[in-house]
N, C-alpha and C positions, 0 to 999 in steps of 0.2 A: 427484282434486280437490286434495288436499293437495300433490301433486307439481307440478301446474300453477300453484298459488298461489306456491310457492317459486320456480319457474322465472320467474314474472312479476316478482318482486321481486329476482331475481338471487341468491337464497340457494343454498348448496350443496345437493347432493342428499343427503337423509337417508332411510335405510331404515326408520326407525321412524315410527309414525304419531303420536307425541307431539311436542309443541313442544320445541325445544332449551332446556336449562336454562343460564342465564347463569353459575351457580356452577360448573358442570362444564365449560363451553366458554367461558372468558372471552375467547378470541381471536376469537369470532364476533360481530360487531356486529349487534344485533337492531333492526329498525325498529319504530317505534311503531304496531303493528297491533292490532286488537281480538283478544282470545283466541279460539281456535276453539271451536265449541260442544262441550260435554262429551257424551260418549256415555252412554247410560243406565247402563252398568256401571262408569262411572268413579267413582261415589259410594262413599265408604268403607262406607256401610251396604249398598249393593248388592253391593260386593265381598265383604263378610262373608257376605251371604245366599247368594251364588253359590259361596262357598268359596275365593275368590281372595285372595291376600295384598295388602293395599293398598300402593301405591307410597310409599316413604318420602320425607320432605322432606329437603332438603339440611341437613347438620349445622351447628350454630352454632359448634362448636369442632373442633380437630384430633383430640380423643380418640375421636370416633365416625366419623372420616373413613374408616377402613379398612372398617368394617362397612357404611357407606353405599355405598362404591365397589364392594363385593362383591355388592351386590344385583343380581339379574338384570335388573331394569328400569332401573337407573341405572349399570350397569357401562360405563365408557368404554373407548376403544381402548387397546391396549398402549402405543402411543407417548405417549398422554396420561399413563398411569401412570408411565412413565419420567420425563417432565418434572415430574410432580407431586412425586415423592419426591426427585429430585435437587435440586429448588429448595428443599427444606427445609434443606439443608446438606450439605457434603462429609464423607465418613467420614475420621476421623483415625486414622492408624496409629501406635501407640506402640511404639517399639523398647525392649525390656527387656534388661538385661545378662544374660549367661550365669550362671545360678546352679545348673547341673546338675553332676553328676560331682564330681571333686575340687576344683572351683572353688567349690563350694557353701559359703558361710561358716557355714551352720547345722549342718554336719557336726561330729562330735566332733573334738577336737584330735588324736586318734590318726591321723586320716586326712589331716591337714595335712602340708605339706612338712617333712621332718625332715632337717637337714644332718648329714653324717657327721662333721664336725669344726668347730671354731671358726675364724673368720677370723684371719689373721695380724694383728699390730699395725699400726696406721697408720704408714706410712713414706713417704719420698720428699720431693718439694718441699713446703715448708710451705704455700704458697699454694693447693695442691690439697686441703688438709685441709678446707676449707670445703665440699667436695662430700660429705664423710662425713655420713651420716644422711639423704641425699636419694636419690631414685630417679627414673629416667627410662625411659619406655616407648616402644616402637616396634612397630607392627603390620605384619606381612609376611604376605600371603596370609591364611591362617586361624589364624595364631599371633601371640600378643602376647608380646614380649620385654621384660623389665624389668631394668635395670642399676642396681644400688646400689653406687656406688664404695666400695671398701674393705670390702665386705660380700659380695655374691653377684650372680649372674645367674640369672634364672628364665625359664621358658617356659610359656605357658598357651595351650591350644588354644581358639579361639573357636568353639564349636559347642554345640548343644543336645543332644548325645548324653549319655547318662547317665554314660558312662565317659570324659569329655573328659580329655585328657592335661594334666597340670601337673607340672613337674619342675624340679630345680635343675641348671643347666648348668655350675656351677662356684662355688667359694667363694674369696674373696680369698686369694691365696697369695704371690705375689712379683711383682717388676717384670721387664719385658723391657728389657735394657740393651744398647745397641749404640753404639760409638764415643763413649763418655762421655756418652750421652744416654738419657733415659728414653723408650723407644719405645711401650710399652704395658703393660697390667696383665694378669697371668695369673690366671685363675680356675680352680682345679683341684679335684679330688675331688668332682665332681658326682654325679648319680645314675648307677647302674650301666647300662652299655650293652654288652651281650654280654659280652666278657671284660675290659673295661676301664671306667673311669669317664669321664663326660663332662667336657670342659674347654673353656674359652673364652679367647681373647686379645682384649682390648679395646684398639684402637689410638686414641691421642690425637692429634687434629689441630686446627688453628686454625679457629674458627668464631665467628659473631656471638653465638650463644646456646648454652646448654648443652642438648644434645639428642643422641639416638641417630640417626645418619644412615643406617646400612646394616647389614644382617645377612646372613651367608652361612655355609655349612657346607662348607669346602674338602675335608674328608675326614669319614668316618663318625664321628659323635659328637665332632668337634672343630669348634668354632664360631669365627667371627671377627666382631667388632662394631666399628663405627667410631663414636667419640664425639667430637662437635665441642664445643669450649669456648673462650671468649676467654682463658682462663687459660693456654693453650698457644701464644698468638700471639707473645709476645716471643721473640726468637731465643735468649735465655739462660734461658728459663723452665723448660726440661726438662734442664738440665745436671746431671750427677751430682756433680761435684767440690764445688760450693758447699754441698751438703746434708750433707757429711761433717763429723765433728768434727775438731778440730785434730790429734789423735793419728793418725787415719786418713789425714788429708791428708799428714802427714809420711811415713807408710808408702807412700803412693802415689808421693810424690816420690822416695823411695829406690828404689822399683821402677823408676821411669822412668830414674833415673840408672844403675842396674845394667844396664838394657837398653841404654842409650846406650854404656856402657863395655864392652858385650858380655860382661858377667859372667854373664848369664842369657840364655836363648833366648826367642824369642817365645812359645813354649808355656809356659815358666816364668813369663814376665811375666803372661800371661793367668790362670795359676793363682793368682798373688799377688793380682791384681785381684779374682778371684772370692772369695778369702778375705776381702779387705777389704769387699766388698759384703755378704758373709754376716755379718760382724761388725757392720756397720752396720744389719742387718735389712732390706736391700733385696732380698736373695735368701734363699730358704729353704734352710737347710743340710739335708743328707741325714740320715737317721735315725741313722747311725753317728756323724756329726759332732755331732749333738745330744746323744747319749749321752756322747760325749767331753767336750763342753762342761759337762755336768752334773757329770761326774767332776772336772773342774778346779775347779768351784765347791766341791765337797766337800773337795778337797785344800786349798783356801784357808782352810778352817775349822780345819785342824790346826795345832798349836803346834810351832814349829821349835826352841824352847828353853824351859828352865825359867823364865827371866826373862819370856818372853812369856806363859807359862801363868799365872804369879803376877800379872801385870798384868791379864789377863782375869779372874782370880779376884777381885781387888780391885774391878774395875769391876762385876762381877756382885753382889758383896756390897753395894756402895753402892746399886745399883738395888733390891735387895731391901729394904734399910733405908728407902729412899724410899717404896716401896709400903706398907710397914708403917705409916709415919708418916701416909700418906694415908688408910689405913683407920681409924687412931685419930682423925684429924681429923674424919672423918664419923661417928664413933660406932660403927664396925663393929669388933666384937671379933675379934681374930685368934687363932684356936685352932690350936695346934700339934698335929700328929699325934703322939700318944703312942707309936705303934708304932715310930717312928723316934727314936732317941736323939739324933741329930744333924740339923742342917739340911741341905738338899740341897747348899748351897754348901760346908759343912764337910767333905762326903764327897768332894770333888774332890781327886784326887791327880795331881800333875804328874809324869809319867814320860816322859822322852825317851830312855831307854836302849832298847837292842835294837830300835830302829826304831819303837817305839810312841809316837806323839806326840799321840794323842787322849786327852783327859781321861777318866778312869774314874770312874764314879759308885759 
């Protein structure tokens, strides 16, 4: 009877003997028909007497929607459930940064990146000094590279593994110079890699913005970065000669003239240029040369004559007197060490005989 009545009004075939609920099937338009007669067991009291659970009414809010839809008498089709929950809103996926492994900022500082040496002093074209203190990043595959001019280059693995790699690919060391032009920056003494340390050469090219454009590894543990900057666009922006002092320029001119007069060979000319660049701080001198430079500074402190020694003695005495007056002016009592009968200055002896030119205390 129920099936024939639905067929007469054009309603879809329903397998249940209950009338469709508008709250559950909003897509089915229901005609204005009198409700079907209730069966004797449909009363809540009768259901309770027969031990049957009463059919729940549609919920008034979303809080009880799940329990209502899970009831055996009101459970809709799977397609309806999909449409019901997807209509409530789309799921938002939040991407979180990698905080595992050595990249975790909450780890103790002992696990952070530790450089083997301090970077070299800032040198080269003065207009590039504005890049100091800034860092530029570039993501290639699963690695993030960070270039900090005149400081270092680092590499960070972008993964959620607990032991994600983070390391130093090089520390600012010296310039790459070719044909009187700054070609790139060498970052050396990075993290250990088998039997050597990692190193990176950063090439400077003209670009609209300051950014890392390319990263590669030409050979094992030797990296190559390309840095674009508008500071390198002028044809004279990377010339070496204008960055030198007047004294070093004269040395370069003399070397050029000696090469022109064939007084030195091409190899000798390159050696002189290398010494000029090292003196200017553009190239890092070898360890032996650095020791030799320190020895020269120590020799410059020696006295070549008694007259020079006496001159330095008077200068030192005057400085001590000025400091004593400054202490007295601020009410600080100057107490002399009673263990020494003479002041430190009075114990200086100038002796230039037998090759001893250092003042003795």
